Each structure stands twice: as C-alpha cells, then as structure tokens.
C-alpha positions as CSV (number, residue, x, y, z in Angstrom):
1,X,9.4,16.1,-13.4
2,X,8.1,12.6,-13.5
3,X,7.8,10.3,-16.5
4,X,4.8,8.1,-15.9
5,X,5.5,5.4,-18.5
6,X,8.2,3.7,-16.4
7,X,6.0,2.0,-13.8
8,X,4.1,0.0,-16.3
9,X,7.2,-0.6,-18.3
10,X,8.9,-2.1,-15.3
11,X,6.0,-4.5,-14.7
12,X,6.0,-5.4,-18.3
13,X,9.7,-6.1,-18.3
14,X,9.5,-8.4,-15.3
15,X,6.7,-10.3,-16.9
16,X,8.6,-10.6,-20.2
17,X,11.7,-11.9,-18.4
18,X,9.6,-14.5,-16.8
19,X,8.0,-15.4,-20.1
20,X,11.5,-16.2,-21.5
21,X,13.0,-17.9,-18.4
22,X,10.1,-19.4,-16.5
23,X,12.1,-18.4,-13.4
24,X,9.4,-18.4,-10.7
25,X,11.9,-17.5,-8.0
26,X,12.8,-14.4,-9.9
27,X,9.1,-13.5,-10.4
28,X,8.4,-14.0,-6.7
29,X,11.4,-11.9,-5.7
30,X,10.2,-9.0,-7.9
31,X,6.5,-9.2,-6.9
32,X,6.9,-6.6,-4.1
33,X,8.2,-4.2,-6.7
34,X,5.2,-5.0,-8.9
35,X,2.8,-4.3,-6.1
36,X,4.5,-1.0,-5.2
37,X,4.4,0.1,-8.9
38,X,0.7,-0.8,-9.1
39,X,0.1,1.3,-5.9
40,X,1.8,4.2,-7.5
41,X,-0.1,3.8,-10.7
42,X,-3.3,3.8,-8.7
43,X,-2.2,7.1,-7.0
44,X,-1.6,8.6,-10.4
45,X,-4.9,7.5,-11.8
46,X,-6.7,8.8,-8.6
47,X,-5.4,12.3,-9.3
48,X,-7.3,12.4,-12.6
49,X,-10.5,10.7,-11.2
50,X,-11.9,13.6,-9.2
51,X,-15.1,15.6,-9.7
52,X,-13.0,18.1,-11.6
53,X,-12.4,15.6,-14.3
54,X,-15.9,14.2,-14.2
55,X,-17.5,17.7,-14.5
56,X,-14.9,19.6,-16.5
57,X,-15.0,20.7,-20.1
58,X,-14.5,18.2,-22.9
59,X,-10.7,18.5,-22.8
60,X,-10.7,17.9,-19.0
61,X,-13.2,15.0,-19.1
62,X,-11.1,13.3,-21.8
63,X,-8.3,12.8,-19.1
64,X,-10.6,11.2,-16.5
65,X,-9.1,8.1,-15.1
66,X,-5.8,8.4,-16.9
67,X,-2.4,8.9,-15.4
68,X,-1.3,12.5,-14.7
69,X,0.6,14.7,-17.1
70,X,4.4,14.1,-17.5
71,X,7.4,14.7,-19.7
72,X,7.6,11.1,-21.0
73,X,8.7,12.4,-24.3
74,X,11.6,14.9,-24.6
75,X,9.5,17.3,-26.6
76,X,7.2,17.7,-23.6
77,X,10.0,18.9,-21.2
78,X,9.0,22.6,-21.4
79,X,5.5,21.9,-20.2
80,X,4.2,18.5,-18.9
81,X,1.2,17.2,-20.8
82,X,-0.9,14.2,-21.1
83,X,0.6,11.3,-23.0
84,X,-1.3,8.3,-24.2
85,X,2.1,6.6,-24.3
86,X,2.0,6.7,-20.5
87,X,-1.5,5.3,-20.5
88,X,-0.6,2.5,-22.8
89,X,2.2,1.3,-20.6
90,X,0.0,1.8,-17.5
91,X,-2.7,-0.5,-19.0
92,X,-0.1,-3.0,-20.1
93,X,1.6,-3.0,-16.7
94,X,-1.6,-3.4,-14.9
95,X,-2.6,-6.3,-17.1
96,X,0.8,-8.0,-16.5
97,X,0.6,-7.3,-12.8
98,X,-2.7,-9.3,-12.7
99,X,-1.2,-12.1,-14.6
100,X,1.9,-12.2,-12.3
101,X,-0.4,-12.5,-9.3
102,X,-2.2,-15.4,-11.0
103,X,1.1,-17.2,-11.9
104,X,2.3,-16.8,-8.3
105,X,-1.0,-18.0,-6.8
106,X,-1.3,-14.7,-4.9
107,X,-5.1,-14.9,-4.8
108,X,-5.9,-11.9,-2.7
109,X,-3.8,-9.5,-4.7
110,X,-5.0,-11.2,-7.9
111,X,-8.6,-10.5,-7.1
112,X,-7.8,-6.9,-6.0
113,X,-5.8,-6.0,-9.1
114,X,-8.2,-7.7,-11.4
115,X,-10.9,-5.3,-10.3
C-alpha cells in the first residue's frame, strides 16, 4: 500500500539540501528525480479530479484534487484513507519543485510546473 507523503518530502529534502549547501551541481543531478516525482504527484491528483469527485456527495467532493488515499500514518494501515498530511507535503513539494526549476533556469519546466 502506498504512502503518498514521500514524493513531496523527497522534493522538499532536495531543496533543503540545496538551501544549506548552495550546491547547484547536486541540484541539477537530482532534477530528473524531482520531475519524475512531480509526474507521479500529478497522476495521484488526477485520480481524485474526475467527475465522480466533482459530482459526488459532500465527503467525496471534499477530496477533489487531492492525492489518493494511503496509509501514511501507521494507524491507517487497516484501511487506507485520505490524509491531509499527504496533501501538505504534496503542496510543499510542488512549490519547491517550481523553485528548483527557477534556480536551475529550466524555463520550460518552470512554466509548466508553475501552472
């Protein structure tokens, strides 16, 4: 069962390492991983961005555009459920991914991720 907080956490960690070291070579070497993590995050968000989530009841609509259910906390292992913890790190990771593209001068991926 997936834990959906790790993708954003990885991006955040890469950005934090750069913040302390200013090692642009490291940041550039990890950028393919950042882009892949963003692609997977987009896949997770797309699963909860369907008509089912737009037209569902209040509980279903509340999950529209968020990442899918997971077991990101040990207490959830019996039944995967939605976790705002996952969404926090998703948002933080996406924000950091945009900033990484800007730092590296990756204009096309910067513009795409910024949207």
